[in-house]
C-alpha positions as CSV (number, residue, x, y, z in Angstrom):
1,M,40.0,-159.6,12.9
2,G,42.4,-158.1,10.3
3,L,45.2,-160.2,11.5
4,P,48.4,-160.6,9.1
5,M,49.2,-164.0,8.0
6,S,52.5,-163.1,8.7
7,I,52.1,-162.6,12.1
8,I,50.4,-166.4,12.4
9,E,53.2,-167.9,10.5
10,F,55.9,-166.8,12.2
11,I,54.4,-168.1,15.9
12,R,53.9,-171.3,14.1
13,D,57.4,-171.0,13.1
14,R,58.5,-170.5,16.3
15,A,56.4,-172.9,18.3
16,R,59.0,-175.4,16.9
17,F,60.9,-173.8,20.4
18,Y,59.2,-174.3,23.1
19,N,57.7,-177.6,24.4
20,C,54.2,-178.7,25.5
21,P,53.3,-177.9,28.9
22,V,51.9,-181.7,29.4
23,C,53.8,-184.4,27.2
24,G,56.5,-181.8,26.8
25,R,57.5,-183.1,23.1
26,S,58.2,-179.8,20.5
27,L,55.1,-178.2,20.1
28,K,56.5,-178.2,16.0
29,G,53.3,-178.7,13.5
30,C,51.0,-177.8,16.2
31,D,47.5,-176.2,15.6
32,I,47.3,-172.5,16.3
33,Q,44.2,-170.5,16.4
34,V,44.2,-166.8,17.4
35,L,41.1,-166.2,19.6
36,S,41.7,-162.5,19.7
37,H,44.5,-160.0,19.8
38,E,44.6,-156.3,21.1
39,E,47.9,-154.1,19.5
40,E,50.7,-156.4,20.4
41,R,49.0,-158.8,22.5
42,F,47.5,-162.1,21.3
43,H,45.2,-164.6,23.1
44,L,46.0,-167.9,21.2
45,Q,44.4,-171.5,21.7
46,V,47.3,-174.2,20.9
47,T,46.6,-177.5,20.1
48,C,50.0,-179.9,20.5
49,A,50.2,-182.1,17.5
50,Q,51.4,-185.0,19.2
51,C,49.3,-185.5,22.2
52,Q,46.4,-183.4,21.0
53,V,45.8,-181.4,24.4
54,T,44.3,-177.9,23.8
55,F,45.6,-174.8,26.0
56,M,45.3,-171.2,25.9
57,V,48.8,-169.0,25.7
58,V,48.6,-165.2,26.2
59,L,51.8,-163.8,23.8
60,A,52.9,-160.1,24.3
61,I,55.1,-159.3,21.7
62,A,57.4,-156.2,22.0
63,G,56.2,-152.6,20.9
64,G,56.5,-152.3,16.9
65,A,57.8,-156.2,17.1
66,V,55.2,-156.8,15.0
67,E,55.8,-154.0,12.5
68,E,59.0,-155.7,12.1
69,I,58.2,-159.0,11.5
70,E,55.4,-158.4,8.9
71,N,58.1,-156.3,6.8
72,V,60.3,-159.3,7.2
73,D,61.4,-160.5,3.7
74,A,61.8,-164.6,4.3
75,A,64.0,-164.8,1.3
76,E,66.4,-162.1,4.0
77,V,65.5,-164.8,7.0
78,V,66.9,-167.6,5.0
79,D,70.0,-166.1,3.7
80,S,71.1,-164.6,7.1
81,A,71.2,-167.9,9.2
82,P,74.8,-169.3,9.5
83,A,74.6,-173.1,7.3
84,R,75.3,-175.4,10.6
85,E,75.3,-179.6,10.9
86,P,72.7,-180.6,12.8
87,I,73.8,-182.0,16.4
88,S,74.6,-185.6,16.2
89,V,73.0,-188.1,18.8
90,D,77.0,-188.5,20.2
91,E,77.3,-185.0,20.5
92,I,74.2,-185.4,22.9
93,L,75.6,-188.6,25.2
94,D,78.5,-186.5,24.9
95,L,76.9,-183.6,26.5
96,H,74.9,-185.7,28.9
97,L,77.4,-187.9,30.0
98,Y,79.6,-184.3,30.7
99,L,76.8,-182.5,32.6
100,K,76.4,-185.9,34.6
101,N,79.6,-185.5,36.0
102,F,79.7,-181.7,36.4
103,Q,79.5,-180.0,39.9
104,G,79.6,-176.5,40.3
105,T,77.0,-173.8,39.1
106,L,75.5,-172.8,35.6
107,R,78.2,-169.2,35.9
108,E,80.8,-172.1,35.8
109,L,79.3,-174.3,33.5
110,I,79.4,-171.1,31.2
111,H,82.2,-170.0,31.3
112,Q,84.3,-173.4,31.2
113,P,86.8,-173.1,28.1
114,D,86.3,-174.6,24.9
115,H,88.2,-177.9,24.6
116,S,87.0,-179.2,21.5
117,R,88.9,-177.1,19.3
């Protein structure tokens, strides 16, 4: 098929941001097989690492992005990412409690002043 490995690696890396449609857990570590691709459209077979369900995904990458992904230096990506502390369990619980009591629209939620500073 002649598919560049960097595209496969990119898709595998990004899988962690998506959840399995069956068990709802992160697709990090899932098995991905490219069934076919034409230009910038990929037909993928994805197997969840958690529940082992297999499903098909059609992934369309915007024009020119495939070449950009192939040309990005991995060290460049790591260097440009800001160093941040992982989200703590306490922060998640605080957010859960805040959202549980929040009355309003998503727009109002997004425009709330930041009282943590």
